[in-house]
Structures are given as structure tokens and as C-alpha cells.
N, C-alpha and C positions, 0 to 999 in steps of 0.2 A: 203594579208590579205583579208578574205572574209567579205563582207558587208551584213548585214541583211536588207531585205526590210523594208521601213519605217513603213508600216502597221503592219508587223510582230513585229517590235520593239515596236510599240505602244501597241500591244496586250500583249507582255511580260511585259511591264511597268504597264499596267492596272492589269494583273494577279498578278504580283509581289506585287503591291500596295495592292490589295485585300487580298492576302495571308498574307502579313505583318499585315494588319489591323485585319484579322481573328486571327492571332497569338497573336497580342496584346490583342484582346478581350478575347481570351481563357486564356491567362496568367493572365489578370486582374481578370477574374472570378475565376480562380484557386487560386490566392493569396487571394482574398476576401473570398473564402470559408474557407481557412485556418485561416486567421486573425480573421474573424468574426464568424466562425463556424456556418454557416447559415443552415446547414442540420438538419433534424429531428433527435433527439437523438436516435430513434429506427432504423434508416437507417444505412446500412453498409457504411463505409468510407474507402477510399483508398488514400494513400499519397505516393508520390515518390519525392525524392530530392537528389541533389549531396552532397557528404560529403568530408571533408578534415580533416585528423586526424594524430596524431603521437602516436606511441606505441613502447615500447622497441623491440618487435618482428619484427616490419615492417619498422621502421623509418617513413618517411612521406608516407601516403597512400591517394590515390584518389579513391573515390568510389561512388556508387549509392545505396541509401537505399530506401526501400519500406515497407509500413505497410498497412495491411488490417485488419480492426476490425469490428466485427458484434455481434449481439445478435441472438441466435437461434430463428427462427420464428419471428424475429424482436420484441421479447418480452423482455423488459428491466428488468423484474424480473429474467430472466436468467443471467448467468454469461457472462461477456464480453470475447469473443474469439478473438484471434489474430494470424495472420500469418506475420512473419517478414522476409524480404529478404534483402540481402546485397551482393554486388559484388564489388571487389576492385582490384587495381594494386598498387604496392609499388615501392619505390626507391631501394628496395633490390631484385628486379626481382621476386617478389612473385605476385601471382594472385589467385583469388578464388571466390567461390560462396557459400553463406551460406543461409540456410532457417531454421528458428525456428518456432514452433507453439505450442499453447496451445488452444485446441478447445473443447468446451463443447456442448453436444447435449441438446435438450429441457429437462428442469428439471434436467440437469446435470446427466442424467442416464448413459451416456458414457463420458469418458474423454480421449482425445488423446493428448499426450504430447511427443514432440520429436524434433529432429534436423537433418539436413543434412549439411555436409561439403564436398565440393570438393575444394582442394587447391594444388597449386604447389609452392614449396618453396626451397630456402635454409633457414634452421633454425639453430641456434647455439646450440651445444651440450656441456654441462658443466661437464658431468659425473653423477654419482649416489651418493646420500646421502648428508647430511648436510656438509660434508667435501669437497664437490666439489669446485674447484678453482673459484675465481671471474672472471678470464679470460677464455673464452670459449676454449675448446679443439679442436673442429672441426666444420666445416659447413656441414650440412647434406642436400644434394640435394635429393628431393623425390617428388612423387605425392601421395596425400592422398585422400581416399574416406572414409567418416564416415557417417553412417546412424544409428541413434538410435531412437527407437519408443516404446512408451508405449501405450497399448490399455487396458484401465481400466474401469471396470464396478462398478457402485455405489452399494454397498451392504447394507449400512445403513447411512442415513443422509449425512454426508460429508466424509464418509469413502469409499475408492475405492480399488479394488483388480483386478489384471489382469496380462497379459503377457508383458514381456519386451524383446526386441531383440536389439542386438548391432552388427553391421557389420563394421569392420575396415580393410581397405586394404592399405598397404604402399608398393609402387613399385618404380622402378628406383632409388633405394637408393644408395647414394655415400657419404662416409665420406671423407671430405677434411681437412687434418690437418691444424690448425691455425698456423700462423707464430710463430716460437719459441716454439710451443707446444711439450711437451714430447710425446713419443710414448706411447700408452695405448691399452689394449686389447679391441677390439670392443665389444659392448654390444650385448646381445641376441636380434635377430631380425634385426641386422645391414644390412642384405642382403634383407630385406623386408619380409612382412608376410601378410597373409589373415586370419582373425580370426572372428568367428561368435559366439556370446554369446547369449544363450537363458535362460530365467529365469522368475522370478515372482517379482512383486512389490506390496507393500502395501502402500497406500497413504492416508493421512488425509489432506483435503484441504477445507477450508471455505472462501477462497479469492473470492471476487466478480470481481475485476479488477486486473489481474495478472501483468499489466504494471505499476500500481501505487496502491499498497495496503496501505490503511490507517488504517484498523483494520483487523486482520486476523491471521491465523496460517496455516502453511504448514509443513508437515513432510513426508518424503519418506524413506522407507527401502526396498532396492532392492538386489536381489541375481542373479548373472549371472554366468553360467557355459560355458566356452569355451572348448568344447571337442576336443581332438586331432584327433578324427575321422573325423571332418569337419573343423578343423582349423590347421594352421601351428604349433601352440603351444597350450598346454593344461594348463589351469589355472582357478581359481575361483576369482570372484570379488564381494565384498559387499560394497554398498554405503548407507550411512546414511546422510540425508540432512534435517535439521530442521530450519524453519524460523518463526520469531515472529514479529508482527507489532502492534503498539499501538499508537493511537492519544493521545498525552499528552496535546494538546490544539487544538483549532479550525483548525489551519493551520500548526501544528507541529506534525511530526510523528517520533517515535522512531522505528528503525528496527534492528533486530539482526539475525545472522545466525551461525549455528554450522555445520560443514561439516566433515564427516569422509569417507575416501576411503581406503579400505583394500583389498589387493591382496595376493594370495598364489599360488604356482606352478611355471611353466616356463613362466614368464611374459615378453613379448618383451619390449624393452626400450620405445617405443612410447605409450604403454598402462600402463606404471607405473603410480602411482599417481603423477600428474604434478602440481606443485605449480605455481601460477601466472596467469595473463591474465586480461581480461576486466571486470570480475565479482568479483572473490575472489582474494585477495592479489594484488590489482591493483598497478601498478608501477614495479612489477617484471615480467621479461620475462617469458612467458609460458614455463615451464619446466626448469627454472633456477635451481630449486631444484626438484629432482625426486627420488622416491624410491618405494618399495612395498606398503607402507602405508603413509597416510597423515592425520593429524588433523589440522583443520583451523577454525578460528572464526573471525567474524567481526561485528561491530556495526556502525550504521549510524543515524544521526539526520537530518531530512529533513524539510525544511521550504517552504511549498507549499500553497500559494505563500508567498513572502516576503511582509511585510507591507510598501510598497514604496509610496502609495498614488496616484501616477500618473499612475500606471498600476497594474493589478492583475494577470499578466501572467508570471512574472519572479520569480523564486524560487532559492533555494540554498541548499546545503547539506555539511556536514562535516562527515568524516568517518575514521575508523582506524581498523586494524586487526593484528592478530598474527597467525603464522602457523609453523609447523615442519613436516619433513618427516623422516621415519625410516624403517629399513629393517624388523624388527619383534618387538613384544612387549617387548622382553627381552632387546632391545636396545632403547626403548622409553625413551627419556630424555626431560622433559618439560622445562628444563633450556636452552635447545638448540633450541631456536625459533628465527624467524626473524619477523620484523614488517613492516607495511605499513600504511600510513596515508595521508590524503589529503582533498580536498574539491572541490566543483564544482558549476556550475550554471545550472538552469533549465529554459526551456521555455515551456509554456503551449500550445501545438499544438491544441488539441481538448478540449475546455473548458467543453462541455457538457458531454464528456466521461472521463474527468479528466486524460488526457494522456500528459505527458511531454517528451521532448527530453533532454538529459543530456550531458554536457561536464564536465569531471572530470580531475583534475590534482592530481596525486598521487606521493608521495615521499617515498623512501626507503633508507637504508644506502648505496645502490649501485647505485642509479640513480632515474629517474622519468619517468612518462608516462602521456600522454594526451589521453583521450578516448571520443569519440562522438558516442552516440547510442540513439535509441528510447527506452523509458522505463527505469526504475531503474535497478541498477546492480543486485538486487535480491529482 
């Protein structure tokens, strides 16, 4: 065994002690900045922290979340912009990197709204339509890249119009039949695909803080054309997303959302209208139900914060939603819907910017899910 010289050992001990002290000091300052929100409200803020969550799609997942928020030109009369990052690994051998953003220029003349997803998974495939079985048919191994971006120009007050682009690539696809699963015809796109959608979007948006809206209205109508000339499959997609927010008392907010996703043409299975996930129809596995079209709605009552007396940083929410998928409007049956309901806790991360982190527990007739994210679900 080698022995370190005493002088060198003393140097290491001093250096280690100093490094530990610096680490403690940095950690204390970092926690203090979060707990007390000591920064100037106009200054940009950056937050990074580990997460542990459970969702039907992933089982337990360990991740690292980050959030960067700012006002253009550090002018608080501008809308709050946010860039949200999330990386994760799960017990289901999944991993990924997500980035979402909603960025406003000075005076909101430009609005950039988009998301990036890179993930490797197996995910469960249940089939297509509301008649799909409650037990999954196959595990789908694949790598996915999704880039969706909207570049919108203000045309009048809170009305924006601009270009929308959607790039989705699914590669390395392998359908592995579940135990005791009957054989079934593989869906369109089962061998993978690369599809590029180009179109236009019309957005009305008067929200000041997209992460926690207390009063506001958002509505998007978008059309995307995936041309067979530049994509594996040719199809069209129309998305209608409308959200309403109203403060019914000083600390209580009512929020509601109506979502429609309508596809026509040769749509691959991964770009059908997928029900479920961390935002709409929480508690359902993403893609538990899928088809050409989807109609979904949800409502939420948020108590931000709760009147606890000893703290003003803890809030709560209760929510519920219903949805259905269908192949075409001739087969739309509003009596064939599924429901989701639940509640959650909120913790106020940045009091000056009114930003909460949420943990939601959702129930459905088929199971439950726990979700941990920065910002509200919608």
C-alpha cells in the first residue's frame, strides 16, 4: 500500500475542508435564494433540482429538472418567459431529455412556443380506438426525436399568427408481443418513420405568466401538412386548444381546457391523437387510447396558496376531465368517454414571480399516476 507524505496529506485535508466549506456555503446560499426569493423580481432566475416521480408510462423515474425564467429587457410589464428542461431515467429502461419553452420578446411582438423531446423507451401499445383492450398488446422499443416550434408575430393586441413546424422521427422500432397477447396486424408506421409537418397557427394569448395563470385566455388553432414528398407518410393535422382562467377569489383560481386533435390521411400510430399523460387526462398512460381524432376537456380548481396561517407557500388543486378518441366524425360517440380525476399539492418556488411546483395524484377506472413538474398542468 502506498503512503502519502504527511505534508501532502495535510494539504489534501485542508483543500478538502475548504472545498466542503465552499460547497456548504454555496448550498446554503442556493437554498436561501429559493426559500426567501431574495432576487430582484426583474432579474432572470435559474433553478435546478432532482426529482423522483411515478407515472403509468414510466413506473418510478429519477430525473433532474431545470427552469429559467425572465422578463424581456428585465421589464416586468413584459410577459414572463420560461425555458423548462427535464432529463430522466426510469425503472422501465427508459431515458430522455425534454425542453419546453414559451418566450416573449419585448412588448410581446414575437412569441416563440415549442418543445423538444429526445427519448428512448419501451412503451406499451394497446391498439387503436376506444375498444382497445385494457391489457397492452405489445411493448414497443424505439428511439424518438420530436421537435415542435411555433414562430408567431403579434398582429393585433393579444392576437398572434405565424409558422408552425413539427419534426418527428421514430427509429429502431421493435414490437414485442405481450405474454398471452393475441396476434394482431401491426399498425401503420410500425417500422419507424420520419415526418415533417409545416403549417400555420393562429393564437390568442393574454396570459402574463404561462406557468401560473390567475386570469387569462389562450386559444390556438393550428394546421399542419405532412407532405409525402418530405415525409414517410402523408397526412394532415388540425389542433384546437382553448384554455380559460378566472380568479374566483383572492387565492382561488378556476381553470378549464378544451382540446381537439383531428387527423386525416395515412397517419402513423405514434402521431395519432394520443390520450393521457402529465397534462391532459392525468392518470392514463400516454397513448392508452389513440385514434385519428380526440376530444378532451378538463377543469381544475387551484388554491394558491392555502389559508394555513403558518405559511403562505403551500397550495393545492383538485381536477377532473373526460375524453374520447374516434376514427372519424361518423363514429363520434360522446357516450363513449373515459374520466380522470384527482388532486395535488403545490409549493411556491418563486414568490415574486408566482411560480409553483406541483405534485398531482390522478385516478382513473384503470389505475393511477403521480406527477411532479414545475408549473401547472395547463
